[in-house]
Phi, psi and omega in degrees: 000131180289165178300323180294320179293320178297319179296321180294321178297316178297317182296318183286331182274345182301313177301326178294317179296320179293320178301318178295322179294322178294319178298318178298320181296319179299317179295315181299323181278352180069029180287150182240164178308132181098344179287144182284139175267158177300156178289171184302314182299320180292322178295320178300314181292319184292317184264353177064037181240165180286164178301318181298320180293317179297316181296319179293321177298318180293325177294322177297317180292325176295319180297329178278353181082009184268348176228136177240131180250131179240143180256171177084186179304131181078009182283183182140197179254137184227156175294128179259173178225124179289124181290156178300319181297319181292317180300318180291325178295317179297319180293320178298320179291327176299319182281358181306318184262011185258004177052051178291135181252165174301321180296323176302313183295316183285337173299319177287317181299316180297326181282321190267315190294324176299326180289323176297314180301315180297321183290338184264352182300126179077005185245355180270140178273176184298323180294320179291318175299320180296324178298316179296318181292327178294322177295318180296336178297338179288345175224047179289336180236154178299150180294143180268340182205178184296323180296316177294325179300315179294316181301323180290322177296318178297318178297321179296321176295325177296325176302314182291320178296320179296315179300318180296326180296336179284345181290144176279352178272103186298325181290316177299315180300315182297311187288325177292319176297323179297315180294325176297322179293316179302314182292331179281315190264331192242013183251131175255121179259110189298325180228003191300323185253017180298324177202153180300145180240092186293325180296318179295316178301315183296317182291316181296318180293322179298320177302314184291324176296318178294324178297313180299321178298318180293322178296316179297321185280352183073025182269090184297314182293322177297317179297320180297314182294317179298315180293323178297315178299319181296317180293319179294323176297315181297322178298314178298320180299315180298319180294317180296325183269005177056047179289143177225155177273125181277141178273117178200136176286144180259131178290140178281000000 
């Protein structure tokens, strides 16, 4: 690499280094989403960089969703927060080229979801139980046609995402919700919705009813076993129906 090329590499990476330094500074100061960041002149003085470098670093942070800029009275730069939907969309797009399979997804679901269920046994309040039961009301009866069959499967995935949101483990909640989104938005079921499957509906609903009973009773091992059986059933169903993950970019 020539001296000119080396200099260009250093010049181009400087805004990236400054952006990382600003993130470190935000953490050190304990700033939270919505807190105001110093003005441009103060950032220039603090980091000892040029106006152009500071502006490019701030643009990088805005692109990441970590900085929000507002105009007008009371405007300026503020600490941003990456939304869950955006983070999941970015992650889905990352996996676009990774050839993720249904089996990959269910390997994780079988490992993670029973543990979430066990951790929540006896810890959900009446309002949270009511949320789960309200979702189940969307498939209280067997589907009458293929359109209803798909809607019921989507509602069932919403049940799992909702349950994960109750977990105090943010990473578990995020990844289980992410897998539910992938299965809702990016899965093509070659024969799954060709006709209603009442036996499948009955078994899946029974699992969820037993799960809610175990959660209410504080039966951690029972909740774990029911969820494990439910996940294994869903895995077999996907394999039987030749489900595949469709390649499509997700909008942020």
